[in-house]
C-alpha positions in Angstrom: 96.0 167.7 81.1 95.7 163.9 81.2 95.9 162.2 77.8 92.6 160.5 78.2 90.8 163.9 78.5 92.4 165.0 75.2 91.4 161.9 73.3 87.7 161.6 74.4 86.3 164.2 71.9 88.4 162.7 69.1 87.1 159.2 69.7 83.5 160.5 69.7 84.1 162.2 66.4 85.8 159.0 65.0 82.5 157.2 65.6 80.5 160.0 64.1 82.6 160.2 61.0 82.9 156.4 60.7 79.1 156.0 60.9 78.8 158.7 58.2 81.3 156.9 55.9 79.6 153.6 56.5 76.2 155.1 55.7 77.5 156.7 52.5 79.0 153.4 51.5 75.7 151.6 52.2 73.8 154.3 50.1 76.2 153.8 47.2 75.9 150.0 47.4 72.1 150.3 47.3 72.5 152.3 44.0 74.9 149.6 42.6 78.0 151.8 42.7 81.2 152.0 44.6 81.6 154.8 47.2 85.0 156.0 46.0 87.2 158.6 47.6 85.8 160.8 50.4 86.7 164.4 50.8 86.5 166.3 54.1 83.4 168.3 54.9 83.4 172.0 55.9 81.5 171.2 59.1 79.1 168.8 60.7 76.0 170.2 59.1 77.5 169.7 55.6 78.3 166.1 56.4 74.8 165.4 57.8 73.3 167.0 54.7 75.5 164.9 52.4 74.5 161.7 54.2 70.8 162.5 54.1 71.1 163.4 50.4 72.8 160.1 49.7 69.9 158.3 51.4 67.3 160.2 49.5 66.6 162.9 52.0 66.4 160.9 55.2 67.7 157.9 57.1 64.2 156.6 57.9 64.4 153.7 55.4 67.4 152.0 57.0 68.3 150.2 60.2 71.6 150.2 62.1 73.3 148.1 64.7 75.7 150.0 67.0 77.9 147.6 69.1 79.4 149.4 72.1 76.8 152.1 71.9 77.6 153.5 75.4 81.3 153.9 74.6 82.8 157.1 73.3 83.0 155.9 69.7 79.6 154.3 69.8 78.0 157.5 71.2 79.4 159.3 68.1 77.8 156.8 65.8 74.5 157.0 67.6 74.6 160.8 67.4 75.1 160.7 63.6 72.2 158.2 63.2 69.9 160.4 65.2 70.8 163.5 63.3 70.2 161.8 59.9 66.8 160.7 61.1 67.2 156.9 61.6 64.1 155.6 63.4 65.4 152.1 63.9 68.7 151.2 65.4 69.8 148.5 67.9 72.2 149.6 70.6 74.3 147.0 72.3 76.8 147.3 75.1 78.6 144.7 77.2 78.9 145.8 80.8 
């Protein structure tokens, strides 16, 4: 199996997890605290629930910019934002 095929799912999930960590950091900053150490989540649903809870139940109150949204990592970030309920995000991609 070519190496590129093996890495594709990992890169998608790096974008997904990175967007979650960034959103958690944003939520902490809005509360005037530091995010601190992150622990692994049991599964995707647990991570999504934690991010939504940190935002007060939904991501509808924030906006996001995803640079490289059509790439593998960017697609992971967009997927996370959709699952937490963001209504407003800007997708950019250089072709």
